C-alpha positions in Angstrom: 0.0 0.0 0.0 1.2 3.5 -0.9 0.4 6.9 0.7 -0.2 10.2 -1.0 -0.1 13.5 0.8 -2.5 15.9 -0.9 -0.6 19.2 -0.9 -1.9 20.9 -4.1 -4.4 23.2 -2.6 -4.4 27.0 -3.0 -4.5 27.6 0.8 -6.5 30.8 0.1 -8.0 31.0 3.6 -4.7 30.4 5.2 -2.8 32.8 3.0 0.3 30.5 2.7 1.1 26.9 1.9 -0.3 24.7 4.7 2.2 22.0 4.1 4.9 24.3 5.4 3.2 25.4 8.6 5.2 24.3 11.6 4.3 22.5 14.8 7.0 21.7 17.4 9.8 22.9 15.1 8.8 20.7 12.1 6.7 21.4 9.1 3.4 19.6 8.8 4.8 17.8 5.8 8.0 16.7 7.6 5.9 15.3 10.5 3.7 13.4 8.1 6.5 12.0 6.0 8.3 10.7 9.1 5.3 8.9 10.3 4.2 7.5 7.0 7.6 6.2 5.8 7.4 3.4 8.4 3.9 2.4 7.4 3.8 2.4 3.6 5.8 1.1 0.7 5.9 4.4 -1.1 5.0 7.9 0.1 4.3 10.5 -2.6 3.3 14.2 -2.6 0.5 15.4 -4.8 1.2 19.1 -5.6 0.9 21.8 -8.2 4.7 22.3 -8.5 7.7 20.2 -7.8 10.1 22.9 -6.8 8.5 23.6 -3.5 9.0 20.1 -2.3 12.5 19.2 -3.6 14.0 19.0 -0.1 11.6 16.3 1.1 13.1 13.3 -0.8 9.7 12.1 -1.9 8.2 11.8 -5.5 6.0 14.7 -6.4 3.0 14.0 -8.6 1.5 16.8 -10.8 -2.2 16.4 -11.5 -3.1 14.5 -14.6 -6.2 16.7 -14.8 -5.2 20.0 -13.4 -7.4 22.4 -11.4 -9.8 19.7 -10.2 -9.1 20.0 -6.5 -8.6 17.1 -4.1 -10.4 14.6 -6.3 -7.9 15.4 -9.1 -5.1 14.6 -6.6 -6.7 11.3 -5.6 -7.1 10.3 -9.2 -3.5 11.2 -10.0 -2.3 9.3 -6.9 -4.2 6.2 -7.8 -3.0 6.2 -11.4 0.6 6.5 -10.1 0.5 4.2 -7.1 2.2 0.9 -7.2 -0.2 -0.9 -4.9 -3.9 -1.8 -5.2 -4.7 0.4 -2.2 -3.5 4.0 -1.5 -3.9 6.0 1.7 -4.7 9.7 1.0 -4.8 12.6 3.4 -4.6 16.3 3.3 -1.4 18.1 4.2 -3.2 20.3 6.7 -3.7 17.5 9.1 -0.7 17.6 11.4 -1.8 15.0 14.0 -1.8 11.8 12.0 -2.3 8.8 14.2 -0.6 5.5 13.3 -3.3 3.6 15.2 -6.1 5.1 13.1 -4.2 4.4 9.9 -3.8 0.8 11.0 -7.5 0.5 11.7 -8.3 1.8 8.3 -5.8 -0.6 6.7 -7.4 -3.5 8.6 -10.8 -2.7 7.1 -9.7 -2.3 3.5 -9.9 -5.9 2.3 -12.8 -6.4 -0.1 -13.8 -2.8 -0.4 -12.8 0.2 -2.5 -12.9 3.1 0.0 -12.3 3.1 3.7 -12.9 6.4 5.4 -13.3 7.4 9.1 -16.6 8.8 10.2 -16.8 11.0 13.3 -20.4 11.3 14.4 -22.2 12.1 11.1 -19.2 13.6 9.4 -17.1 11.4 7.0 -13.5 12.4 6.2 -12.7 11.5 2.5 -9.4 13.3 2.8 -8.0 10.8 5.4 -9.0 7.6 3.6 -7.9 4.6 1.7 -8.9 4.2 -2.0 -8.5 1.2 -4.3 -7.5 1.1 -8.0 -11.2 0.3 -8.6 -12.0 4.0 -8.0 -9.9 5.2 -11.0 -12.6 4.9 -13.6 -15.5 6.2 -11.5 -13.4 9.2 -10.5 -12.3 9.9 -14.1 -15.9 9.9 -15.3 -16.9 12.2 -12.5 -14.1 14.7 -13.2 -14.9 14.7 -16.9 -18.4 15.9 -15.8 -16.7 18.5 -13.7 -18.3 17.1 -10.6 -15.5 17.6 -8.0 -17.3 16.5 -4.8 -15.2 13.5 -3.8 -18.1 11.4 -2.2 -20.3 11.6 -5.3 -18.7 8.5 -6.9 -19.0 6.5 -3.7 -22.3 4.9 -4.8 -20.4 3.2 -7.7 -17.9 1.4 -5.4 -17.8 -0.5 -2.2 -17.4 1.8 0.8 -16.6 1.0 4.5 -17.1 3.8 6.9 -15.2 3.3 10.2 -17.1 5.0 13.0 -14.2 6.2 15.1 -16.3 7.3 18.1 -17.0 3.5 18.6 -13.2 2.7 18.8 -11.0 2.8 21.8 -8.6 5.8 21.6 -11.3 7.6 19.7 -10.1 11.0 21.1 -6.6 10.5 19.6 -8.3 9.3 16.4 -10.5 12.4 16.3 -7.5 14.6 16.7 -5.9 13.1 13.7 -8.8 14.3 11.6 -8.2 17.9 12.7 -7.2 20.2 9.8 -5.9 23.7 9.8 -7.7 26.0 7.4 -7.2 29.5 8.7 -4.7 31.6 10.7 -7.1 31.4 13.7 -6.9 27.6 13.6 -3.1 27.9 14.0 -3.4 30.4 16.8 -5.7 28.0 18.7 -2.9 25.4 18.5 -0.2 27.8 19.4 1.9 26.7 16.4 
């Protein structure tokens, strides 16, 4: 199984590239790469430009279908991944939890999407997708329908209710994302 860090967003609300925000002296991207390299065969970065990410020693994927948002990054990652399954998550999630990732991996067999659900909210940008998603995503992008979950009815989906799992507080924290400068202030980053 491979992993892809989705770092191609415009960060318009944040005003700067969220992958380079820092927590405890490390960028979000550094923290994520360190954790993921022990868990996955290949770790790649999906981004709009290679030059920003040269120092991270990870392959950078440019979108096959540009300007299509996160679903375009997922499509590109699936096409380029070496495994049948790929774990995707947004670069603005600094608190990845190895335990939650392991839980998702355990529940991937026989399905095409495994995503955590916290209460009624599902997190498609912290999820595992199979190669079976490539064609449904491609058709959806060609219709310019960029909402990730709209293709889910065409594939087998397993939603993992994290509030039912032990360590759910830690798991919920791993789904926290930073979208605005106020989010960063609250963390004291």
